[in-house]
N, C-alpha and C positions, 0 to 999 in steps of 0.2 A: 504494500500500500504506500502511496506517495504521501510524503509530509504535506499537510495542507498549506503551510507557509511557502514551501518550495513551489507547489502547484499554483498558488496565488501569483507569485512573481513570474513563473513560467508563462502563465496566461497573459500577464501584462506585456511581456517581451515578445510573444509569438508573432504579432503583427508589426512590431516596431522595426524601424530601419536603422542599422548601426551607422550608416552614412550621416544621419542627422544628429548623432551624438556629439555634443560639444564639450570641451573642457569647462570646468567650473570657473567662475569669474576670478577667484583668488589665485588660481594656478595660472590662468592666462595673464592677468595683470601683473603678477609678481614673478613671472618666469625667470627674470634676471637674477633671482635669488637661488635658482637651482644650481647644483654642482654641474661641472662640465661633463662628468661621467659618474657612473655608479649604478647601484641597483635601486629600482623604484617599484613601489607597490601602489596600485589603485585598488583600495579596499572597498568592498561593496560596490564594485565597478559598474554594475548594470551593463550597458552596451559599450562601455569603455571609452568615452570621450576623453577622459583624463589619460588613460593608458596609451591611446593612439598619439595624443599630444606629446607625452613623455618619450615614447619610442621615436617619434620624429625628431626629437632633440638629441637622440643618440644614447639615451639611458637604457640600460638593460631592464626591461619592463615586464612586470607580472600584474595580472588583473584577477582578483578573486571576487566571486559573487555566489550567493546561495543558489541562483538559478542556472541550471545547465543550459537552458535555452539561450540566456544572455551570453554566457561565456563561449558557447559554440559560435554564436553570431559574431562576437568580438574576435575570436580566433580566425574565423573565415575572412572577416573584413580586413583585419591586419595583414593577412596573407595577400589579399588582392592589392593592398597598398605597398607591398614589398617590405613590410615591417615585421620585426620579430617581437611578438608579445605572447608570453605564456599566459593563456587564459584558463582558469581552473575553477570548477564548481567546488565551493568550499564553505563550510559553516564556520565563519570566523570566530564565533562565540565559543565553540568547542575546540577549534584548532586555530588559535591566534598566531600571529607571526612569532617566530623564534627570536630570542634576544640577539641584539647586534646583527641583524640580518639585512637591514635596508638603509640606504643613504637618503631616500626620499619616501615618504608615505603621504598619499593624498586620500582624503576622505571627504566626500561631498554628499550631502542630503541623506546621511545615515547617522543615527545617534544611538549608541549603546554605551552608556556611562561606565559600566563595569569593564569595558575594554580599554579605557584610557591608560591605565598603568602598563598594560601589555604593549600598547603602541609606543609609549615612551621607551620601554626596555628594548623594543624592536629596532629603534633607531640606533645607528652606529654613532660614535662620537662625531659631532658636527653635522649629523644627519638632520634633515629638515622635514617638518610636518606642515602640510598645507591642509587646512580644515575649513569647510564651509557648510553650514546647515541652518535650519529654521530656528527662529526665536519665538517666544511666547508674546512678546510685544510686537504685534502685527498691525499693519495698517489696512490690510485687506484679507481676503480668504484664501490666498495662495498657501500651499503647504498642508501638512497633516492636521486633522482636526483634534487628534488626541494630544493633549499638552505634554504627555510623557515623551513624545517624540520631538519636543521643542525645548530649546534652552531657556533657562531663566536668565535675567540680566547678569552679565559678566560670568556666567557659568562656564563658558568655554575657557576663559582665563583661569578659573579655579581648577578645572579638570586637568590642565596642562601647566600648572603653576611652577613645576620644577624645570620647565624648559625656558630658554631665553626667547622672549617675544621680540620679533622683528616687525610684525605688522598685526594690528588688531583693528577691526571695524565692527561696530554694533551701534546703529543710530536710533533704534527704537522708534518712538513717536515724536521725537524732538524736532523742532523747526519745520521747514517746508517738507511735508511727508510725500509730496509728489516728486521729490528729487532724492538722490542718494541711494544708499543700500538699505532697503527696508525689508522687514520680515526675516532677516538673516543676520548671522554673525560670521565673520571670517577671521582666521588666524594663520600666520606663518610664524613658526617658532623652530628653534634649533636646540639640539641636545648639546650641552657644554662638552668641550674636549676633556679627556681624562687627565 
């Protein structure tokens, strides 16, 4: 019998086109903070917009997602683009990344608070974390309805407080809400050298 959560995500990705998958804003905007080479992980990658972006920049890239449909589509799409992306169906909660295994980890629109310590440990010294996801302080109805899948104010900073923050944005409902980064928080942080 198929896990209902896996089936839910498989159904979501069955008709989706990986060509339309885009990198998250924080990765695209702050790509200049990426290392020139190294191992990168697109965690909870979906169709792999982040993974394809990282591979195009020459990073040794892996994409993990719960959905085998998504990872198969990502692998096939990367191949047609002449890119090497290892796409793997993986439950990251039961099989988080190994310590000191990645120079870059990207997480977008996925929130599992209990995974934060494993992500920090998975970064190699001077490794970078690019993270972007939904916040509870929303100005419209984009994003998940369940508040458990949304960050409280400054929560992303708290989850990764032992990393050195290079970039942080969370604008909430302050000022002109028709402009700026709304409904989301983003972070770029690095693990200190040993």
